[in-house]
Every structure is written in C-alpha cells, then in structure tokens.
N, C-alpha and C positions, 0 to 999 in steps of 0.2 A: 570418471567424472560424474556419470549418471548416479552412481551410488552415493557420492558426496552430496549431490543435489537432493536426492531422496532423503538422505540422512538429515540434511539441513531443514528440509520441509517437515520431517518428522519431529525434529527438535522444536521448531517454531510452533507446530501444532500442539505439542505437549505443553509448552510454556503458556501459549495463548489460551488453551483450554483450562489450564489450572488457574490462570489469572481471571478468566471469565467466571469460573465456578466460584472463586473467592469473592469477586465483585458482586455476583448475583446473590450469594449468601448474605453479604453485608449491605445489600440494596444500594450499591454504589456503581452499578454498571455505567450509567450516564456520565457521572463525573470522571470515571477512569477512561471512558471512551473519549470524552472531551480532551483529557490530558494527552492521550495517545495520538489522537488526531492532530492536535497542535504540535506534538513532538514530530510526527510524520511530516507535517508541513515544514517545520524547521529543518528537518533533514533533507527534504526536497529542495527548499529554497536556498540553503547554505551548504554547498557541496563540500566546503572545508570541514564543516561539522560532521557531515556524513563520512568523510575520509578519516577523520580523527576517531570516530566511533568504530569503524571497520578495521583500523590499523592494528596489527599485532605488535607494533613497536611502541605503542603508548600503553602505559600501565592501566589496568582496569580501574584502579582507585582514582586515577586522574580523569578517566572517562566519567566515572560516577560523580566526581566533584563538579565537572562541567554541567552534566545533566541536572544534578540537584540544584545548582545555582539558577539554571534556566527555569526549572519547574517551581522553585520556591518563589521566584518573581511573580508567577501567575497563581500562587497559592494552590498548588496541585493537591490532589487527594492523597491522603496518607498511604493508601494501598498502592498507588502508583509509585510513590517514593520507595516503599518497602520492596516492591517488585524489582525496581532498578537495583537495589542492594543485593537481592538474590541473584540477579544477572551478573553483578560484579563478583560475588563470591564464587559463582560457578563458571566464571570466565566465558560468558555467553553474549557479550555485547556485540559480537560480530553477527549475531542472529537477530538483533533488535528490530531492524526494519521488517524482516519477515514475520517476526512475532506480532508486531503492530498490525501488519496487513492481515494476518490470520485472525487476530482478535476482532478486527473490524468485520471480517467475513463471518465469524461465528455469531457476532451480535446481529448482523443483518439476517442471517439464516434463522436465528431464534425469533426475530421480529417479523419474519415472513417477507422481508425485502429481497429484491433482486439487485445485486450490484452490477454496474456496467461501467467500464472504462471507455471513454470516447477520446481517441487521440486524433488531433488535427495538426496541420503544419503551422497554422496561425490561430490566435485567440478567436473563439467564436463569439458572435454578438448574442444578445439576449433572445432575439427572434430565432436565430439558428438553434440555440440550445433548446428553446421551447418546442420547435418543430421536431427535433431529434427525440426529445422526451415523449412527445405525443405519439410519434411513430413507434417507438419501442414499447410504449404502454399498450398501444393497439395490438402489437404483435405478441407481446408477452402476457398482457392482461394481469399484471401484478404491480405491487408497489415497487417503485424504482428508486435506487440511490445511484445517481450518476456522478462520475468523477471525470472532469474534463482535463485533459493533459495536452500540452503543446509540445510537439517534437518536430523540429524543422527537417529532420532526416527523412520524413515520409514525403516531402516535397509538396504534396497536395492530396486532396481526398480525405478519407477518414478510415480509422481502424477502430472497430467496435468489438470489445471483449465482454462477453456475458458468461460468467462461470468458465467452463472449459471450451466454450465455443468462441470463434473469432471470425469476423467478417472484415476482410482487408481490401478496401477499395482505394488504397493509397497509390499515388503515382509511382512511388519507389517500387512497390510490389509489381505494378504493371510493367515497369522498365525491366525488372529482374526476370519476369516471365518472358518478355520479348528477347532478352539476352539468351535465355535457355533455349527458346525456340529457334533462334538464329544459329546457335551452336549445333543444333541437331540437323539443320538443313544442309 
C-alpha cells in the first residue's frame, strides 16, 4: 500500500511539474492555476463528480467530455484543456486531484508562499480566520496561503497542516489519545 501511495505521489509530482513548466514557459501560470483551483473546488463540492473522475468503470473519454464541458463554460485556458487530454490519453484521471494539489504546492513554493490547511468542525467566521492568519504569520514569518476546511469528524478544535507538519488540537484526537491511555491502564 505504501509503495502505491508513493508511486501515486511520484506520478502527481511529475505531471504537476511538467504542467507548471509549460505554464511558466507560456506565461500562463495564473490562468492555469485559476482553472485548476476551480476544478479542485468543483471536485470538493460535488462528490459525485469526484467519484466519476476516480472511477475505473467510467471511460477516460467520458471523463474528458465532462471536464471539458465544465471548463469550456468558464473559458478555461487552452493549456489546461490540452493537459486534460494528455491525462485522458495516459489514463491518469485517477491522479487528477493529487496533480492539482501538487501544482498548487509548486506554485506556492515558487512564489515564496507557505500553504496551510486549517480544518475545523464548523465554518470559521472572518474574525477567527483573521486571528489564525495573524498567529501563523507571527510564527512562520512568511506569506501565507490558507485553505479553510470544514470536517465534522474532528468534533471540535482545529487541525493545522503546514507542509509536512501538523498540529492537531481536535477533540477527536484528544478522545483517541484518552482511549489509548485507558487501554494501557
């Protein structure tokens, strides 16, 4: 299982790096980034779409048709559409979400940004978001790109991921630690 995950990450990294290089050469990083960010949002917001793209039972050509129609409605960059055709030809749609995430990471790294995922059990208000951003900026001292995620499974608290580091102050994590401690007693 670990080797498959590593292989999938390697595939996503190669495709994302190639797309980033092409976008940089054609001076279209920002439009491609906008297209991919919108596509990522669509995949997050519409679980059925995410399942269709990941499904091995649905033909790659059908997946391409769906994505092309969505992207043509927003007048997506030609490079984004061409890239999706390459994914279709190479049967790599199952890696699309990882490729998008990796492209966003590469872009942030090249711009000197630090990406942080903030997961909460409920939607945070503007004041809470501002406080979190200020605290992270004081701690990290860099430009931040924050992505706020709502996941009811954490019950309460926050999970903050910055690169490979994670701070988990969620109630679910505390309950799990308590369960482990009680089993050992």
